[in-house]
N, C-alpha and C positions, 0 to 999 in steps of 0.2 A: 710416342709408346706411354701405356698407360699398366699400371702395376695393378691388378685389387686382388685383396686377400679377404675370403670372408671364414668369419668364425661364430662364436656361439649356438653349432644346432644342439641338436640332441633327442632325447626321448624323454614322452611327457604328455601326461594321462589328459584327455578330454577333457577340457573345462582351463586350462593351465594357463600359462603365459611362457614365451619366451623370445629374449632379445637377440633379433641377428645384427651384427656389425663387416661393416666393410673401409676396411684401412687400402686407403688410397696412395699412389707413388706413383712416381715419372712426371708426365710432362701436365701435372695438378695445375695450372695456370689455365688451363687450357677452355676454363668454366662450363666444360663436361654437365650434361642434364644425368642422375643418375638413378640408378634404377633398381628393383627386384625384377627375374621371371624366377619361375619354378616349375620341374619337370618330373610328372609323377607316373608312378608306375606304368607303363605302356603307352605311356600320354606325349602330347610333342610338347612342349617348353613356351609356355605361356605367360603373357603378361603378371605379373600381381602389381606394384605402385611404381612411380615417377616422381622426382623434383627437382628444381628449378635449381640455377646455381643459384639462385639470394635468395631460395628457397618460397618462392613467390606465390609457387604456380604446386602441386601435388595432385596428384591422377590417381587413382585406385578403380581395380577389376572391382565386377560389383561382388563376388562372390568372397572380396574382404573387406566392402566397404564398410567404417563402424568398430571392425575387427582391431584391424590392422595401423599402424601409424609410421613413417616415413620423416626419416631426421638427417640433418649432413648437419656439421661443424667443419668450414672449409679451413680453420687455421689448422685444427689437429689431422686435418683430410682424413676424415671418416664419415660413415652413411650407415646409422643403423635402419634397426626396423625391427619397432615393437610392434611383440604378435599377441594379444589375445583372443578367450574364449575358443581355442584350438578344435578344429575338427576331427575325426580322422584325414578328412578329403583331404585336409590342409598337409598332409606328407608326402615329401615330394624332397629332392633335391631342388636347392635354395641358389640365385648367382647371383651374386654382383653384377650388375653392365653401365654401361658409363657409353654416352653418345653424344652427341653433339646438337642434339635434338630431340624432346621426345617424340618415343617411337613406341608402339604395343609391338611391333613386324619385328621379329627374334634376328629375321635377317639381317636384316639395318643396325643390326648393333654392332662396334666398332670394338668393343675388350668386355672381354668377360674374368671374372675371376672363379676357381675351380668347383665352385660348391662347396655346398653343409646341406648335411644330409640333416631333415627335422623329420622325426614320426612321434606320432600320435594318434598313444594305444585307443579307445573304446573303452 
């Protein structure tokens, strides 16, 4: 089992920045790919970004490429999401996710955090 706990959400004006963090506990030695998904009001949960165990591969949704940066610290068991140049359309609940492989399909994710709200005002 892997437990994921997000923090760092909040309210920010358009153009601002937020940093989300995910604390990972449990079977952290399983070399999981870590990622972030989000669910905007009235929409399906969607992939945002993912990072492999040694951070050798990072991938991003086109909508956040160049604005968001994912990073991880395996010694501290944390995964961070730096979000810059935020837009109102980034408003969503953001979920930390863990899986054995990179996967953009929420149905194939093994573990989820409880989510943290990010609201971007115009």
